[in-house]
SETI-266047 format. One record per residue (C-alpha): chain; x, y, z. Coordinates in Angstrom, 3 decimals, padded with zeros to 6 digits. Each point is the difference from the previous one (the first is absolute). Layout:
// residues N
[node "A"; [X; Y; Z]] ...
//
This chain:
// residues 265
[node "A"; [053.578; -023.018; 079.654]] [node "A"; [002.198; -003.067; -000.203]] [node "A"; [003.734; 000.509; 000.624]] [node "A"; [000.912; -000.896; -003.592]] [node "A"; [-002.608; 002.387; -001.425]] [node "A"; [001.246; 002.743; 002.286]] [node "A"; [003.573; -000.590; -001.205]] [node "A"; [-001.060; 000.246; -003.655]] [node "A"; [-001.948; 003.179; 000.680]] [node "A"; [002.991; 001.534; 001.796]] [node "A"; [002.346; -000.894; -002.851]] [node "A"; [-002.394; 001.439; -002.565]] [node "A"; [-000.334; 003.221; 001.962]] [node "A"; [003.778; 000.341; 000.345]] [node "A"; [000.469; -000.489; -003.751]] [node "A"; [-002.572; 002.686; -000.759]] [node "A"; [001.801; 002.442; 002.298]] [node "A"; [003.360; -000.747; -001.636]] [node "A"; [-001.413; 000.467; -003.488]] [node "A"; [-001.614; 003.277; 000.982]] [node "A"; [003.251; 001.269; 001.509]] [node "A"; [002.212; -001.022; -002.944]] [node "A"; [000.919; 002.934; -002.282]] [node "A"; [-001.353; -000.089; -003.539]] [node "A"; [002.605; -000.765; -002.653]] [node "A"; [001.030; 003.187; -001.813]] [node "A"; [-000.821; 000.307; -003.692]] [node "A"; [000.978; 002.602; -002.586]] [node "A"; [-002.817; 001.046; -002.330]] [node "A"; [002.121; 001.947; -002.512]] [node "A"; [003.722; 000.448; -000.576]] [node "A"; [002.333; 002.095; -002.127]] [node "A"; [003.760; -000.061; -000.631]] [node "A"; [002.252; 002.073; -002.240]] [node "A"; [003.733; 000.613; -000.475]] [node "A"; [002.442; 001.751; -002.289]] [node "A"; [003.771; 000.244; -000.178]] [node "A"; [000.652; 003.647; -000.885]] [node "A"; [-001.709; 003.262; -000.860]] [node "A"; [001.702; 003.224; -001.096]] [node "A"; [-001.609; 003.412; -000.506]] [node "A"; [002.685; 002.699; 000.125]] [node "A"; [000.266; 003.477; -001.553]] [node "A"; [003.518; 001.379; -000.347]] [node "A"; [001.030; 003.628; 000.552]] [node "A"; [-000.083; 000.330; -003.785]] [node "A"; [-003.700; -001.004; 000.177]] [node "A"; [000.624; -003.332; -001.702]] [node "A"; [-002.472; -002.621; 001.238]] [node "A"; [001.442; -003.479; 000.569]] [node "A"; [-002.423; -002.843; 000.657]] [node "A"; [000.054; -003.767; 000.259]] [node "A"; [-002.352; -002.686; 001.269]] [node "A"; [-001.595; -001.230; 002.030]] [node "A"; [002.070; -003.008; -001.134]] [node "A"; [-000.348; -002.929; 000.286]] [node "A"; [-003.468; -000.454; 001.503]] [node "A"; [-001.826; -002.834; 001.751]] [node "A"; [-003.734; 000.351; 000.570]] [node "A"; [-002.263; 001.404; 001.088]] [node "A"; [-001.493; -003.438; 000.477]] [node "A"; [-003.751; -000.690; -000.125]] [node "A"; [-001.990; 000.719; 003.168]] [node "A"; [-000.820; -003.720; 000.203]] [node "A"; [003.695; -000.876; 000.129]] [node "A"; [002.762; -001.005; -002.357]] [node "A"; [003.700; 000.312; -000.677]] [node "A"; [002.188; 001.975; -002.376]] [node "A"; [003.713; 000.545; -000.547]] [node "A"; [002.234; 002.182; -002.115]] [node "A"; [003.679; 000.494; -000.726]] [node "A"; [002.292; 002.214; -002.035]] [node "A"; [003.672; -000.603; -000.763]] [node "A"; [001.097; 003.619; 000.555]] [node "A"; [-000.974; 003.675; -000.043]] [node "A"; [001.960; 002.999; -001.321]] [node "A"; [-001.507; 003.474; 000.474]] [node "A"; [000.511; 002.026; -002.110]] [node "A"; [001.138; -002.414; -002.672]] [node "A"; [002.912; 002.178; -001.105]] [node "A"; [001.754; 000.238; 003.380]] [node "A"; [-001.806; -002.147; 002.643]] [node "A"; [000.825; 002.882; 002.380]] [node "A"; [-003.423; 000.261; 001.673]] [node "A"; [-000.492; -003.729; 000.606]] [node "A"; [001.856; -003.141; -000.992]] [node "A"; [-000.776; -003.539; 001.159]] [node "A"; [000.564; -003.651; -000.759]] [node "A"; [-002.781; -002.564; 000.577]] [node "A"; [-003.379; 001.208; 001.308]] [node "A"; [-002.510; -002.586; 001.303]] [node "A"; [-003.527; 000.444; 001.403]] [node "A"; [-002.681; -002.361; 001.286]] [node "A"; [-003.612; 000.429; 001.200]] [node "A"; [-002.214; -002.673; 001.540]] [node "A"; [-003.287; -000.206; 001.894]] [node "A"; [-002.623; -002.521; 001.101]] [node "A"; [-003.453; 000.512; 001.495]] [node "A"; [-002.067; -002.027; 002.433]] [node "A"; [000.960; -001.610; 003.298]] [node "A"; [003.741; 000.251; 000.466]] [node "A"; [000.331; 002.403; -002.948]] [node "A"; [003.024; 002.279; -000.298]] [node "A"; [001.733; 002.576; -002.194]] [node "A"; [003.673; 000.531; -000.818]] [node "A"; [002.003; 002.189; -002.370]] [node "A"; [003.757; 000.186; -000.531]] [node "A"; [002.328; 002.146; -002.087]] [node "A"; [003.761; -000.343; -000.444]] [node "A"; [002.470; 002.119; -001.994]] [node "A"; [003.663; -000.961; -000.358]] [node "A"; [003.073; 002.145; -000.654]] [node "A"; [-001.814; 003.342; -000.018]] [node "A"; [001.631; 003.411; -000.205]] [node "A"; [-001.817; 003.334; -000.144]] [node "A"; [000.937; 003.614; -000.674]] [node "A"; [003.570; -000.691; -001.086]] [node "A"; [000.644; -002.393; 002.892]] [node "A"; [-001.217; 002.272; 002.814]] [node "A"; [-002.050; -003.114; 000.806]] [node "A"; [002.151; -003.056; -000.601]] [node "A"; [-001.048; -003.645; 000.310]] [node "A"; [002.361; -001.483; -002.549]] [node "A"; [000.542; -002.720; 000.939]] [node "A"; [-003.021; -000.240; 002.282]] [node "A"; [-003.724; -000.667; 000.319]] [node "A"; [-002.927; 002.308; 000.828]] [node "A"; [-003.110; -001.968; 001.009]] [node "A"; [-003.403; 000.583; 001.576]] [node "A"; [-002.864; -002.222; 001.061]] [node "A"; [-003.499; 000.318; 001.439]] [node "A"; [-002.514; -002.529; 001.273]] [node "A"; [-003.524; -000.362; 001.342]] [node "A"; [-000.760; -002.912; 002.316]] [node "A"; [-003.281; -001.913; 000.321]] [node "A"; [-001.222; 002.518; 002.595]] [node "A"; [000.436; 002.907; -002.420]] [node "A"; [003.052; 001.393; 001.828]] [node "A"; [002.606; 001.610; -002.270]] [node "A"; [003.779; 000.075; 000.367]] [node "A"; [002.932; 001.144; -002.101]] [node "A"; [003.783; 000.283; -000.033]] [node "A"; [003.035; 000.991; -002.047]] [node "A"; [003.351; -001.741; -000.396]] [node "A"; [003.030; 001.890; -001.302]] [node "A"; [003.083; -002.072; -000.823]] [node "A"; [003.177; 002.034; -000.522]] [node "A"; [-001.742; 003.293; -000.739]] [node "A"; [001.628; 003.378; 000.625]] [node "A"; [-001.187; 003.608; -000.175]] [node "A"; [002.514; 002.815; -000.417]] [node "A"; [002.742; -002.511; 000.728]] [node "A"; [-001.536; -001.226; 003.273]] [node "A"; [-001.043; -003.638; 000.348]] [node "A"; [-003.680; -000.344; 000.918]] [node "A"; [-001.428; -002.428; 002.545]] [node "A"; [-001.325; -003.213; -001.495]] [node "A"; [-003.405; 000.326; 001.707]] [node "A"; [-000.819; 003.702; 000.466]] [node "A"; [-002.990; 000.984; 002.119]] [node "A"; [-003.207; 001.094; -001.718]] [node "A"; [000.184; 003.449; -001.604]] [node "A"; [003.647; 000.671; 000.798]] [node "A"; [000.728; 003.368; -001.639]] [node "A"; [003.456; 001.228; -001.056]] [node "A"; [001.182; 003.106; -001.815]] [node "A"; [001.385; -000.594; -003.480]] [node "A"; [003.148; 002.015; -000.702]] [node "A"; [001.208; 000.752; -003.520]] [node "A"; [003.610; -000.352; -001.126]] [node "A"; [000.801; 003.353; 001.632]] [node "A"; [-001.512; -001.081; 003.352]] [node "A"; [-003.000; 002.299; -000.498]] [node "A"; [-003.475; -001.277; 000.886]] [node "A"; [-001.877; -001.035; -003.145]] [node "A"; [-002.875; -001.997; 001.481]] [node "A"; [-000.581; -002.790; 002.453]] [node "A"; [-000.195; -003.772; -000.021]] [node "A"; [-002.600; -002.053; 001.865]] [node "A"; [001.058; -003.521; 000.872]] [node "A"; [-002.660; -002.650; 000.641]] [node "A"; [-002.758; 002.485; -000.784]] [node "A"; [-003.283; -001.407; 001.338]] [node "A"; [-003.407; 001.553; -000.706]] [node "A"; [-003.185; -001.498; 001.450]] [node "A"; [-003.511; 000.828; -001.270]] [node "A"; [-002.507; -000.993; 002.677]] [node "A"; [-002.913; 000.487; -002.413]] [node "A"; [001.158; -002.834; -002.244]] [node "A"; [002.320; -001.847; 002.424]] [node "A"; [002.807; 000.561; -002.522]] [node "A"; [003.655; 000.004; 001.032]] [node "A"; [002.471; 001.443; -002.494]] [node "A"; [003.751; -000.506; 000.457]] [node "A"; [002.731; 001.712; -002.026]] [node "A"; [003.442; -001.371; 000.811]] [node "A"; [001.585; 003.280; -001.157]] [node "A"; [-001.802; 003.200; -000.989]] [node "A"; [002.245; 002.811; -001.219]] [node "A"; [-001.741; 003.382; 000.097]] [node "A"; [001.680; 002.824; -001.870]] [node "A"; [-001.972; 002.720; 001.730]] [node "A"; [002.491; 002.740; 000.898]] [node "A"; [-000.811; 003.322; -001.697]] [node "A"; [002.615; 000.692; -002.716]] [node "A"; [001.811; -003.220; 000.957]] [node "A"; [002.814; -000.965; -002.339]] [node "A"; [-001.601; -003.353; -000.847]] [node "A"; [-003.372; 001.415; -001.072]] [node "A"; [-003.347; -001.203; 001.344]] [node "A"; [-001.974; -003.224; 000.052]] [node "A"; [-000.079; -003.525; 001.382]] [node "A"; [001.910; -003.246; -000.369]] [node "A"; [-001.540; -003.081; 001.613]] [node "A"; [001.813; -003.331; 000.269]] [node "A"; [-001.800; -003.229; 001.063]] [node "A"; [-003.673; 000.853; 000.554]] [node "A"; [-002.637; -002.380; 001.429]] [node "A"; [-003.664; 000.263; 001.006]] [node "A"; [-002.218; -002.398; 001.982]] [node "A"; [-003.625; 000.276; 001.130]] [node "A"; [-003.022; -002.052; 000.958]] [node "A"; [-003.462; 000.163; 001.482]] [node "A"; [-001.077; -000.293; 002.684]] [node "A"; [002.801; 002.026; 001.564]] [node "A"; [001.960; -001.047; 003.037]] [node "A"; [001.676; 002.238; 002.567]] [node "A"; [001.780; 002.967; -001.567]] [node "A"; [003.815; -000.186; 000.041]] [node "A"; [001.898; 002.460; 002.180]] [node "A"; [002.313; 001.928; -002.352]] [node "A"; [002.281; 002.813; 001.215]] [node "A"; [-000.318; 003.140; -002.111]] [node "A"; [003.703; 000.806; -000.321]] [node "A"; [002.477; -001.510; 002.467]] [node "A"; [003.504; 001.429; -000.035]] [node "A"; [002.839; -002.153; -001.268]] [node "A"; [003.328; 000.499; 001.751]] [node "A"; [003.066; 000.213; -002.214]] [node "A"; [003.412; -000.261; 001.606]] [node "A"; [002.581; 001.412; -000.057]] [node "A"; [-001.293; 003.540; -000.558]] [node "A"; [001.650; 003.381; -000.071]] [node "A"; [-003.335; 001.748; 000.230]] [node "A"; [-003.572; -001.087; 000.667]] [node "A"; [-003.263; 001.939; 000.049]] [node "A"; [-003.702; -000.795; -000.323]] [node "A"; [-002.079; 001.969; -002.498]] [node "A"; [-003.699; -000.812; -000.417]] [node "A"; [000.354; -003.514; 001.373]] [node "A"; [002.847; -000.818; -002.382]] [node "A"; [003.599; -000.670; 000.905]] [node "A"; [002.478; 002.459; -001.510]] [node "A"; [003.626; -000.983; 000.212]] [node "A"; [003.543; 000.601; -001.131]] [node "A"; [002.092; -003.136; -000.300]] [node "A"; [003.597; -000.778; 000.708]] [node "A"; [001.885; -002.011; -002.558]] [node "A"; [-000.368; -003.316; 001.798]] [node "A"; [-003.279; -001.780; -000.893]] [node "A"; [-002.242; -001.380; 002.741]] [node "A"; [-003.266; -001.861; 000.381]] [node "A"; [-003.278; 001.960; 000.128]] [node "A"; [-003.022; -000.744; 002.172]] [node "A"; [001.134; -003.053; 001.976]] 
//
């Protein structure tokens, strides 16, 4: 073989090896995205059912991709008193694209929210959540809390996934618990759900009744799925200063001094 022919053959062989070794570009076959601002389903001790939402909604988008948005100027639940939930502007967005380099994203944002006669107080403040799926099918999510307090204690702006706190009523008696940055992953559908704040009134004979209040909810999924996210089940949030602290069923129970502090930093 002539030297020039040998050089061409070597170059061609090297190119074939490089092409064989290069990873295939990821592509999403189907996508889905959904979001809502608030949802209320509460039954009082007097057995009065109070419901609202989900409002406003964005999505679910088509499996082939698309975009949707929604907004609402305010929410007052119930209308007569706004005591269960009151907010200013609620905004939601859902977006997804398929194919090579496809992705999914959903966002929800609620401003100036108060719940249960100001036991949860974000006025003024913002409660927001987001989720995403990258081109490899890997999901991620987060929550941002801006000037949000629970039982008079300022919460961290970026709480860890599934941070669980006891909700105390006006008499400092446990009435339920609050999950911050609640993240739920379904491996069967590669769906990540994020609730910025999920109030669960689940204490037997609790003074606030029973039910759920969800603020800033998002969902993202795609196929094929990427690596599953690692989500702690219920990490403990540290609140300081404390006069008493105990752990019951993976949830932090606490008694607070007067001076407010930051939770979960």
